[in-house]
C-alpha positions as a printed Julia matrix, in Angstrom:
132×3 Matrix{Float64}:
   0.95  -27.46    4.07
   4.53  -25.73    4.29
   4.52  -24.8     0.6
   1.15  -23.14    1.09
   2.56  -21.22    4.14
   5.66  -20.26    2.3
   3.67  -18.78   -0.48
   1.45  -16.96    2.0
   4.46  -15.59    3.87
   6.04  -14.41    0.59
   2.83  -12.51   -0.39
   2.37  -11.21    3.19
   5.9    -9.7     3.52
   6.28   -8.4    -0.04
   6.76   -4.71   -0.09
   5.43   -3.32   -3.38
   6.53   -0.05   -4.75
   4.33    2.83   -5.16
   4.94    5.93   -7.3
   3.61    9.4    -6.99
   3.53   12.17   -9.64
   6.88   14.09   -9.5
   4.77   17.31   -8.83
   3.15   16.07   -5.79
   6.19   14.43   -4.06
   7.43   17.39   -2.04
   3.8    17.97   -0.59
   3.64   14.21    0.15
   7.04   14.24    2.12
   6.08   17.38    3.99
   2.93   15.53    5.17
   4.73   12.56    6.14
   7.32   14.47    8.06
   4.43   15.85   10.15
   2.99   12.36   10.58
  -0.23   13.19    8.59
  -1.85   10.68    6.37
  -1.59   10.75    2.56
  -4.35   10.08    0.17
  -3.83    8.78   -3.33
  -6.14    7.61   -6.24
  -5.29    4.47   -8.09
  -6.95    3.47  -11.32
  -7.24    0.56  -13.72
  -3.81   -1.3   -13.6
  -3.23   -0.46   -9.97
  -7.02   -1.03   -9.01
  -7.06   -3.75   -6.15
  -3.31   -3.85   -5.95
  -3.01   -2.42   -2.48
  -4.89   -3.76    0.48
  -5.42   -2.66    4.05
  -2.33   -3.53    6.3
  -0.01   -3.69    3.12
   3.42   -1.84    3.27
   4.64    0.1     0.2
   7.87    1.57   -0.69
   8.0     5.06   -2.24
  10.6     6.14   -4.77
  12.69    7.95   -2.24
  12.72    5.01    0.04
  10.08    5.61    2.75
   8.01    2.55    3.82
   4.25    3.51    4.28
   1.49    1.53    5.57
  -1.95    1.16    3.83
  -4.56    2.06    6.53
  -7.62    2.5     4.31
  -8.84    1.47    0.85
 -12.14    2.73   -0.49
 -13.54    1.63   -3.89
 -15.02    4.64   -5.75
 -18.09    4.46   -7.94
 -17.14    7.98   -9.27
 -14.32   10.5    -8.74
 -17.02   12.74   -7.12
 -17.0    10.36   -4.16
 -13.33   11.12   -3.4
 -12.87   12.7     0.06
 -10.65   15.36   -1.45
 -12.4    16.03   -4.69
 -12.91   19.79   -4.22
  -9.0    20.16   -3.86
  -8.36   18.57   -7.21
  -7.6    20.78  -10.06
  -9.86   20.57  -13.26
  -7.32   19.09  -15.37
  -6.92   16.01  -12.95
 -10.9    15.83  -12.43
 -11.28   15.55  -16.19
  -8.62   12.98  -16.56
  -9.96   10.78  -13.76
 -13.38   10.91  -15.29
 -12.4     8.48  -18.08
 -11.55    5.54  -15.62
 -14.15    2.98  -14.6
 -12.02    1.57  -11.71
 -11.04    3.93   -9.07
 -10.04    3.53   -5.47
  -8.82    5.98   -2.67
  -5.96    4.81   -0.62
  -4.86    6.3     2.67
  -1.29    5.88    3.7
   0.67    6.67    6.82
   4.27    6.58    7.89
   4.74    4.53   11.16
   8.29    4.41   12.26
   9.22    0.94   13.59
   5.98   -0.77   12.61
   7.23   -2.36    9.46
   7.84   -6.05   10.01
  10.41   -6.08    7.27
  11.7    -9.2     5.41
  14.23  -10.33    8.28
  11.4   -10.38   10.85
   9.16  -12.34    8.21
  12.01  -14.68    7.4
  12.58  -15.44   11.17
   8.87  -16.18   11.65
   8.95  -18.46    8.63
  12.11  -20.18    9.72
  10.62  -20.8    13.21
   7.47  -22.18   11.51
   9.39  -24.53    9.33
  11.59  -25.86   12.44
   8.35  -26.39   14.46
   6.67  -28.31   11.68
   9.48  -30.0     9.86
   8.8   -33.6    11.3
   5.06  -33.25   11.64
   3.01  -35.27    9.23
  -0.51  -34.22    8.1
């Protein structure tokens, strides 16, 4: 039981890295400074990698929370489809698996490894001598 919980805690508090194209990073940082949400499209390899409630770390060190994940049947269903340039639209048409992810920066909302480790230690202490 504890091993199962340990595995859950490790998965639950693992902060994945997320990358953005260099050309979009300035715009993303500006939106985050204004506490506006950031939308990104993930395809094939990163499809189903991020889930609601996950925390991700950007290349510049910001911790963001995933607050929405929408599976897209077509890139035309993307909320900001009209804002994409033709090159990007054409590039995204070749992928079968697409999802739109909404991220937001919430200062102080991240549990962090230290808090996760504290909760895990408390669980182990409380359940160390219990038999199942």
